[in-house]
N, CA, C and O atoms as a MOPAC input file, in Angstrom:
PM7 MOZYME 1SCF
protein

 N     -1.66000 1   -24.56300 1   -12.74900 1
 C     -1.02000 1   -24.16200 1   -11.87800 1
 C     -1.43700 1   -22.12800 1   -12.30300 1
 O     -1.94000 1   -21.17500 1   -11.70600 1
 N     -0.79900 1   -22.42400 1   -13.74200 1
 C     -0.23100 1   -21.57700 1   -14.73100 1
 C     -1.49900 1   -20.48300 1   -15.45300 1
 O     -1.25200 1   -19.46900 1   -16.10500 1
 N     -3.23300 1   -21.16700 1   -15.03400 1
 C     -3.87100 1   -20.26600 1   -15.10800 1
 C     -4.42800 1   -19.63600 1   -13.63000 1
 O     -5.30300 1   -18.79100 1   -13.82000 1
 N     -4.19500 1   -19.80500 1   -12.59100 1
 C     -4.04100 1   -19.28100 1   -11.71900 1
 C     -3.09700 1   -17.81300 1   -11.56200 1
 O     -3.60700 1   -16.72600 1   -11.29000 1
 N     -1.24700 1   -18.09000 1   -11.85300 1
 C     -0.87800 1   -17.38700 1   -11.67700 1
 C     -0.84800 1   -16.02500 1   -13.19100 1
 O     -0.02700 1   -15.10800 1   -13.21000 1
 N     -2.16100 1   -16.28700 1   -14.53300 1
 C     -1.81900 1   -15.45600 1   -15.36100 1
 C     -3.31600 1   -14.88100 1   -14.76200 1
 O     -3.66600 1   -13.84900 1   -15.33400 1
 N     -4.24300 1   -15.36000 1   -13.72800 1
 C     -5.07200 1   -14.67900 1   -13.16000 1
 C     -4.40000 1   -13.88700 1   -12.23100 1
 O     -3.83900 1   -12.95500 1   -12.80700 1
 N     -4.28500 1   -13.88400 1   -11.40900 1
 C     -3.26700 1   -13.13500 1   -10.59000 1
 C     -2.45400 1   -12.11300 1   -11.27600 1
 O     -2.61800 1   -11.11300 1   -10.57800 1
 N     -1.84900 1   -11.87200 1   -12.02800 1
 C     -1.11400 1   -11.08000 1   -13.11400 1
 C     -2.28300 1   -10.09600 1   -13.28200 1
 O     -2.44900 1    -8.97300 1   -12.80700 1
 N     -3.12900 1   -10.92800 1   -14.18500 1
 C     -4.34800 1    -9.72900 1   -14.56100 1
 C     -4.94300 1    -9.06500 1   -13.62800 1
 O     -5.26000 1    -7.93700 1   -14.00500 1
 N     -5.26400 1    -9.34300 1   -12.40600 1
 C     -6.38300 1    -8.95700 1   -11.01400 1
 C     -5.51200 1    -7.70500 1   -10.94800 1
 O     -5.82000 1    -6.55400 1   -11.25900 1
 N     -4.10900 1    -8.28100 1   -10.37500 1
 C     -3.00700 1    -7.16100 1    -9.86300 1
 C     -2.68900 1    -5.90700 1   -10.96700 1
 O     -2.11600 1    -4.96300 1   -10.42300 1
 N     -2.89600 1    -5.76500 1   -12.09000 1
 C     -2.50900 1    -5.18000 1   -13.31900 1
 C     -3.72800 1    -4.20500 1   -13.11500 1
 O     -3.61000 1    -2.99200 1   -12.94200 1
 N     -5.32100 1    -5.13700 1   -13.17500 1
 C     -6.89100 1    -4.58000 1   -13.79900 1
 C     -6.66300 1    -3.54600 1   -12.42700 1
 O     -6.93300 1    -2.36800 1   -12.66600 1
 N     -6.14600 1    -3.88100 1   -10.86700 1
 C     -6.60900 1    -3.57700 1    -9.60900 1
 C     -6.14300 1    -2.01700 1    -9.49900 1
 O     -6.74600 1    -0.96700 1    -9.28000 1
 N     -4.53800 1    -2.42500 1    -9.80200 1
 C     -3.35300 1    -1.15300 1    -9.68200 1
 C     -4.30600 1    -0.24800 1   -11.00100 1
 O     -4.87900 1     0.77900 1   -10.63900 1
 N     -4.39800 1    -0.58500 1   -12.14400 1
 C     -4.56200 1     0.76000 1   -13.27800 1
 C     -6.22200 1     1.31000 1   -13.04300 1
 O     -6.59300 1     2.33500 1   -13.61500 1
 N     -7.38400 1     0.33500 1   -11.93600 1
 C     -8.45700 1     0.88600 1   -11.33900 1
 C     -7.77900 1     2.23100 1   -10.17800 1
 O     -7.83400 1     3.39200 1   -10.58700 1
 N     -7.27700 1     1.99400 1    -9.01500 1
 C     -6.78200 1     2.67000 1    -8.01400 1
 C     -5.87400 1     3.35000 1    -8.86200 1
 O     -4.82700 1     3.23700 1    -8.22400 1
 N     -5.60700 1     3.97400 1    -9.87200 1
 C     -4.95700 1     4.63700 1   -10.73600 1
 C     -5.83000 1     6.30900 1   -11.38900 1
 O     -5.56200 1     7.48100 1   -11.65200 1
 N     -7.09200 1     5.23800 1   -11.37500 1
 C     -7.79900 1     5.97300 1   -12.29200 1
 C     -8.70900 1     6.60100 1   -11.72500 1
 O     -9.42100 1     7.45700 1   -12.25000 1
 N     -8.75700 1     6.16300 1   -10.44600 1
 C     -9.52100 1     6.47600 1    -9.16700 1
 C     -9.34200 1     7.99400 1    -8.97900 1
 O    -10.05900 1     8.93400 1    -9.32300 1
 N     -8.05100 1     7.94100 1    -8.26300 1
 C     -6.78400 1     8.81700 1    -7.90900 1
 C     -7.02300 1    10.33000 1    -8.35300 1
 O     -7.10400 1    11.40200 1    -7.75200 1
 N     -7.12300 1     9.79000 1   -10.11000 1
 C     -6.69800 1    10.71300 1   -11.06200 1
 C     -8.29400 1    11.32500 1   -11.26200 1
 O     -8.34000 1    12.39800 1   -11.86200 1
 N     -9.43000 1    10.81900 1   -10.87500 1
 C    -10.82700 1    11.90300 1   -11.33000 1
 C    -10.92100 1    12.41900 1    -9.83100 1
 O    -11.58400 1    13.39500 1    -9.48100 1
 N     -9.95800 1    11.40800 1    -8.78700 1
 C    -10.37100 1    12.63300 1    -7.55600 1
 C     -9.59500 1    13.72400 1    -7.49000 1
 O     -9.95500 1    14.66900 1    -6.78700 1
 N     -8.70500 1    13.75800 1    -8.03100 1
 C     -7.46000 1    15.09800 1    -8.44900 1
 C     -8.47000 1    16.01300 1    -9.54800 1
 O     -8.55800 1    17.20300 1    -9.24400 1
 N     -9.15700 1    15.62600 1   -10.65900 1
 C     -9.85900 1    16.51000 1   -10.94900 1
 C    -10.91900 1    16.96600 1   -10.73700 1
 O    -11.32700 1    18.08700 1   -11.03900 1
 N    -11.59600 1    15.90600 1   -10.05400 1
 C    -12.88500 1    16.52200 1    -9.22600 1
 C    -12.69300 1    17.26700 1    -7.96700 1
 O    -13.67700 1    17.60000 1    -7.30700 1
 N    -11.19000 1    17.62300 1    -7.49500 1
 C    -10.70700 1    18.32700 1    -6.22300 1
 C    -10.64500 1    19.62800 1    -6.93100 1
 O    -11.26800 1    20.60200 1    -6.50900 1
 N     -9.76800 1    19.67500 1    -8.20100 1
 C     -9.77900 1    20.93200 1    -9.27700 1
 C    -11.06100 1    21.79400 1    -9.61600 1
 O    -11.16100 1    23.01400 1    -9.48500 1
 N    -12.22600 1    20.72800 1   -10.17600 1
 C    -13.38900 1    21.08700 1   -10.20900 1
 C    -14.15400 1    20.32600 1    -9.90200 1
 O    -14.34200 1    19.12200 1   -10.08100 1
 N    -14.81500 1    21.45900 1    -9.18700 1
 C    -16.14300 1    20.39100 1    -8.51100 1
 C    -16.74100 1    20.53000 1    -9.03600 1
 O    -17.02300 1    21.67000 1    -9.40600 1
 N    -17.58900 1    19.06900 1    -9.59300 1
 C    -19.34800 1    18.83500 1   -10.07600 1
 C    -19.71900 1    17.80900 1    -9.42000 1
 O    -18.98400 1    17.25900 1    -8.60000 1
 N    -20.68900 1    17.49200 1    -9.64700 1
 C    -21.62800 1    16.28400 1    -9.39900 1
 C    -20.97000 1    15.26400 1   -10.10400 1
 O    -20.06600 1    15.77300 1   -10.76800 1
 N    -21.03600 1    13.84400 1   -10.27500 1
 C    -20.65800 1    13.39900 1   -10.91700 1
 C    -22.67500 1    12.51400 1   -11.22800 1
 O    -23.34100 1    12.58200 1   -10.19500 1
 N    -22.98800 1    12.23300 1   -11.73000 1
 C    -24.08800 1    10.94000 1   -11.74500 1
 C    -23.77600 1     9.73800 1   -11.16600 1
 O    -22.61200 1     9.39500 1   -10.95600 1
 N    -24.83900 1     9.00200 1   -10.86400 1
 C    -25.51900 1     8.27900 1   -10.43200 1
 C    -24.39600 1     7.81900 1    -9.20300 1
 O    -24.04400 1     6.64400 1    -9.30500 1
 N    -23.76300 1     8.61600 1    -8.01100 1
 C    -23.42800 1     8.60500 1    -7.06900 1
 C    -21.83400 1     8.25700 1    -7.14500 1
 O    -21.31100 1     7.56900 1    -6.26800 1
 N    -20.93700 1     8.88900 1    -8.49000 1
 C    -20.17100 1     7.95300 1    -8.94300 1
 C    -18.59000 1     8.97700 1    -7.83900 1
 O    -17.55000 1     8.56400 1    -7.32600 1
 N    -19.13900 1    10.15300 1    -7.92100 1
 C    -18.26200 1    10.81500 1    -7.17200 1
 C    -17.94100 1    10.33300 1    -5.31000 1
 O    -16.77100 1    10.21100 1    -4.94800 1
 N    -18.89900 1    10.14500 1    -4.47200 1
 C    -19.05400 1     9.48900 1    -3.55100 1
 C    -18.48600 1     8.20500 1    -2.93700 1
 O    -18.07900 1     7.88600 1    -1.82000 1
 N    -18.70400 1     7.25100 1    -4.80900 1
 C    -17.43300 1     5.89100 1    -4.63200 1
 C    -16.51200 1     6.00900 1    -5.25000 1
 O    -15.73100 1     5.06600 1    -5.37200 1
 N    -16.19900 1     7.76900 1    -6.12300 1
 C    -14.09100 1     7.80300 1    -6.07100 1
 C    -13.88000 1     8.18200 1    -4.46900 1
 O    -12.77500 1     7.99900 1    -3.95800 1
 N    -14.78400 1     8.62100 1    -3.84100 1
 C    -14.59600 1     9.45700 1    -2.41800 1
 C    -14.07000 1     8.40200 1    -1.73800 1
 O    -13.00500 1     8.39000 1    -1.12000 1
 N    -14.83800 1     7.53400 1    -1.87100 1
 C    -15.22300 1     6.25900 1    -0.51800 1
 C    -13.51400 1     5.06300 1    -1.15000 1
 O    -12.75700 1     4.56200 1    -0.31900 1
 N    -13.36000 1     4.92400 1    -2.37800 1
 C    -12.54200 1     4.02600 1    -2.73300 1
 C    -10.56900 1     4.71700 1    -2.18900 1
 O     -9.64400 1     4.16300 1    -1.59500 1
 N    -10.74900 1     6.20500 1    -2.83800 1
 C     -9.77200 1     6.37600 1    -2.49400 1
 C     -9.11300 1     7.18300 1    -1.12300 1
 O     -7.92100 1     7.33700 1    -0.85700 1
 N    -10.30300 1     7.63800 1    -0.35900 1
 C    -10.07200 1     8.14400 1     1.06300 1
 C     -9.49100 1     7.43000 1     1.82100 1
 O     -8.73000 1     8.00800 1     2.59700 1
 N     -9.60900 1     5.67800 1     1.93900 1
 C     -8.49900 1     4.96000 1     2.83600 1
 C     -7.07600 1     4.70800 1     2.21000 1
 O     -6.15100 1     4.20200 1     2.84600 1
 N     -6.99100 1     5.13800 1     0.81400 1
 C     -5.39700 1     5.56800 1     0.21500 1
 C     -4.36700 1     6.70400 1     1.00000 1
 O     -3.24300 1     6.81300 1     1.49000 1
 N     -5.73000 1     7.51500 1     0.71500 1
 C     -5.13200 1     8.82800 1     0.44500 1
 C     -5.01400 1     9.67800 1     1.95400 1
 O     -4.50700 1    10.79900 1     1.96300 1
 N     -5.52700 1     9.04300 1     3.21800 1
 C     -6.35200 1     9.96500 1     4.55200 1
 C     -4.95300 1     9.22900 1     5.36900 1
 O     -4.30600 1    10.09700 1     5.95500 1
 N     -4.55500 1     8.27800 1     5.47100 1
 C     -2.70500 1     7.74800 1     6.15000 1
 C     -1.89700 1     8.76000 1     5.39900 1
 O     -1.23100 1     9.61300 1     5.98500 1
 N     -1.98000 1     8.62800 1     3.74000 1
 C     -0.91900 1     9.52700 1     3.76500 1
 C     -0.75600 1    10.68300 1     3.86800 1
 O      0.28400 1    11.30700 1     3.65500 1
 N     -1.96200 1    11.15400 1     4.26700 1
 C     -1.83700 1    12.87900 1     4.53500 1
 C     -1.31100 1    12.90100 1     5.70800 1
 O     -0.19500 1    13.36700 1     5.94300 1
 N     -2.13500 1    12.35700 1     6.61500 1
 C     -1.63600 1    12.35100 1     8.16800 1
 C     -0.13600 1    12.18900 1     8.20400 1
 O      0.46500 1    12.73100 1     9.13100 1
 N      0.40400 1    11.63700 1     7.47600 1
 C      1.52200 1    11.59300 1     7.88000 1
 C      2.59500 1    12.36700 1     6.94700 1
 O      3.77900 1    12.03300 1     6.98700 1
 N      2.23700 1    13.19800 1     6.27800 1
 C      2.82700 1    13.95900 1     5.46300 1
 C      2.61400 1    15.34700 1     6.32500 1
 O      1.50400 1    15.77200 1     6.64300 1
 N      4.36000 1    16.23200 1     6.77500 1
 C      3.56700 1    17.22900 1     6.97700 1
 C      2.76600 1    18.56800 1     5.95900 1
 O      2.68600 1    18.64300 1     4.73300 1
 N      2.37900 1    19.28200 1     6.76300 1
 C      1.38000 1    20.24700 1     5.87000 1
 C      2.63000 1    21.11000 1     4.61600 1
 O      3.54900 1    21.89600 1     4.84800 1
 N      2.30300 1    20.73200 1     3.76900 1
 C      3.09000 1    21.70100 1     2.55200 1
 C      2.77000 1    22.75400 1     1.82400 1
 O      2.94000 1    22.80600 1     0.60600 1
 N      2.10600 1    24.00300 1     2.78000 1
 C      1.73500 1    24.96200 1     1.80700 1
 C      0.51300 1    25.37400 1     0.88600 1
 O      0.34400 1    26.24300 1     0.03100 1
 N     -0.47200 1    24.09800 1     1.58600 1
 C     -1.76900 1    23.79800 1     0.55400 1
 C     -1.50800 1    23.10900 1    -0.34800 1
 O     -2.47200 1    22.98100 1    -1.10400 1
 N     -0.65200 1    22.59000 1    -0.64400 1
 C      0.00900 1    21.52500 1    -1.63600 1
 C     -0.52500 1    19.88600 1    -1.31000 1
 O     -0.01300 1    19.13100 1    -0.48300 1
 N     -1.21600 1    19.70700 1    -1.84000 1
 C     -1.97300 1    17.51000 1    -1.29500 1
 C     -0.86000 1    16.81900 1    -2.45000 1
 O     -0.88500 1    16.69200 1    -3.67400 1
 N      0.13200 1    16.44400 1    -1.34800 1
 C      1.08300 1    15.72300 1    -2.10200 1
 C      0.66500 1    13.77200 1    -1.63400 1
 O      1.50300 1    12.88800 1    -1.45900 1
 N     -0.49100 1    13.66900 1    -1.56800 1
 C     -0.65500 1    12.61300 1    -0.55500 1
 C     -1.36200 1    11.71800 1    -2.60200 1
 O     -1.10800 1    10.55500 1    -2.91500 1
 N     -2.12100 1    12.64900 1    -3.46100 1
 C     -2.52300 1    11.29900 1    -4.65400 1
 C     -0.61600 1    10.94100 1    -5.39700 1
 O     -0.21900 1    10.11700 1    -6.22100 1
 N     -0.17900 1    11.59300 1    -4.91200 1
 C      1.54000 1    11.33400 1    -5.88900 1
 C      1.81300 1    10.45300 1    -5.22800 1
 O      1.48500 1     9.32100 1    -5.58700 1
 N      2.42700 1    10.63600 1    -4.17400 1
 C      2.92500 1     9.34400 1    -3.57800 1
 C      2.64800 1     7.94800 1    -3.36800 1
 O      3.37300 1     6.97200 1    -3.17100 1
 N      0.43100 1     8.24200 1    -3.53800 1
 C     -0.35800 1     7.39500 1    -2.87100 1
 C     -0.18800 1     6.23000 1    -4.74000 1
 O      0.04800 1     5.05100 1    -5.00300 1
 N     -0.42900 1     7.26500 1    -5.39700 1
 C      0.10900 1     6.98700 1    -7.41800 1
 C      1.52400 1     5.85300 1    -7.27800 1
 O      1.45500 1     4.72700 1    -7.77000 1
 N      2.40600 1     6.20000 1    -6.75800 1
 C      4.18000 1     5.73600 1    -6.40400 1
 C      4.16100 1     4.53300 1    -6.19900 1
 O      4.73400 1     3.70700 1    -6.91000 1
 N      3.27500 1     4.20100 1    -4.86200 1
 C      3.38200 1     2.95000 1    -4.16500 1
 C      2.15500 1     1.97100 1    -4.45800 1
 O      2.08400 1     0.84000 1    -3.97600 1
 N      1.37500 1     2.42800 1    -5.14700 1
 C      0.46100 1     1.30200 1    -6.37900 1
 C      1.89100 1     0.39800 1    -6.49700 1
 O      2.42100 1    -0.56500 1    -5.94400 1
 N      2.21300 1     1.57100 1    -7.83200 1
 C      2.17300 1     0.61300 1    -9.09300 1
 C      3.68100 1     0.30900 1    -8.15000 1
 O      4.11500 1    -0.73900 1    -8.62900 1
 N      4.52800 1     0.72000 1    -7.16800 1
 C      5.50300 1     0.25000 1    -6.33300 1
 C      4.84400 1    -1.39500 1    -5.94500 1
 O      5.29200 1    -2.40300 1    -6.49300 1
 N      4.05700 1    -1.42000 1    -5.22100 1
 C      3.69900 1    -2.87200 1    -4.88000 1
 C      3.21800 1    -3.68100 1    -5.94600 1
 O      3.56400 1    -4.84100 1    -6.16800 1
 N      2.05000 1    -2.71200 1    -6.87200 1
 C      1.68500 1    -4.12000 1    -8.12600 1
 C      3.18800 1    -4.10300 1    -9.17600 1
 O      2.86900 1    -4.06600 1   -10.36400 1
 N      4.45700 1    -4.11900 1    -8.98700 1
 C      5.61600 1    -4.44700 1    -9.99500 1
 C      6.28400 1    -5.28200 1    -8.68900 1
 O      6.92100 1    -6.22000 1    -9.17000 1
 N      6.38200 1    -5.29300 1    -7.15600 1
 C      6.93100 1    -6.09000 1    -6.46100 1
 C      5.85300 1    -7.30300 1    -6.69300 1
 O      6.19500 1    -8.25900 1    -7.38900 1
 N      4.45500 1    -7.25400 1    -6.06000 1
 C      3.98500 1    -8.07900 1    -6.64900 1
 C      3.87500 1    -9.19200 1    -7.73000 1
 O      3.51300 1   -10.34900 1    -7.51300 1
 N      4.32900 1    -8.54000 1    -9.21200 1
 C      4.06600 1    -8.99000 1   -10.78600 1
 C      5.68700 1    -9.63700 1   -10.73500 1
 O      6.06200 1   -10.43000 1   -11.59800 1
 N      6.49000 1    -9.23200 1    -9.72400 1
 C      8.13200 1    -9.79800 1    -9.73100 1
 C      8.31500 1   -11.13500 1    -8.96300 1
 O      9.23300 1   -11.90800 1    -9.24000 1
 N      7.01100 1   -11.47900 1    -7.56400 1
 C      7.31900 1   -12.26800 1    -6.66200 1
 C      5.78800 1   -13.41100 1    -7.34300 1
 O      4.72300 1   -13.79200 1    -6.85600 1
 N      6.19700 1   -13.51500 1    -8.11200 1
 C      5.19400 1   -14.40500 1    -8.78200 1
 C      5.91200 1   -15.20800 1    -9.47000 1
 O      6.69300 1   -14.66600 1   -10.25100 1
 N      5.89700 1   -16.66500 1    -9.42300 1
 C      6.13200 1   -17.33500 1   -10.79600 1
 C      5.93800 1   -17.76400 1   -11.71800 1
 O      4.96400 1   -18.45100 1   -12.02700 1
 N      7.17500 1   -17.32900 1   -12.61400 1
 C      7.16200 1   -17.52500 1   -13.61200 1
 C      5.88000 1   -18.17300 1   -14.89600 1
 O      6.40700 1   -19.15200 1   -15.42400 1
 N      4.77700 1   -17.98600 1   -15.37000 1
 C      3.96000 1   -19.13100 1   -16.72300 1
 C      5.00800 1   -19.51600 1   -17.65000 1
 O      5.73500 1   -18.79100 1   -18.32900 1
 N      4.95800 1   -20.88800 1   -17.55500 1
 C      4.81700 1   -21.49400 1   -18.71800 1
 C      4.69700 1   -21.30100 1   -20.48500 1
 O      4.18100 1   -22.26800 1   -21.04500 1
 N      4.95500 1   -20.60400 1   -21.02800 1
 C      4.66100 1   -20.60900 1   -22.53400 1
 C      4.68500 1   -21.64900 1   -23.07900 1
 O      4.45700 1   -21.71900 1   -24.28700 1

């Protein structure tokens, strides 16, 4: 059972880090428009848009500044923290 908990902890951490990295890449691509090789730009867009679009729709227009990536990063970290805390502790 402990191996499953360790796997879940690692999976949650890796998923949160991957989503955080993808959002950072998307923000950088919005500042400096360029094409990434091998379709990576489209991949980043397709991974982050389902997260950012609902936040963007819920936020009021703030003078051209998109705060959805910041709120998404906070939400990802918050959800990861809650999920990691509800997992039972592993026996060392």
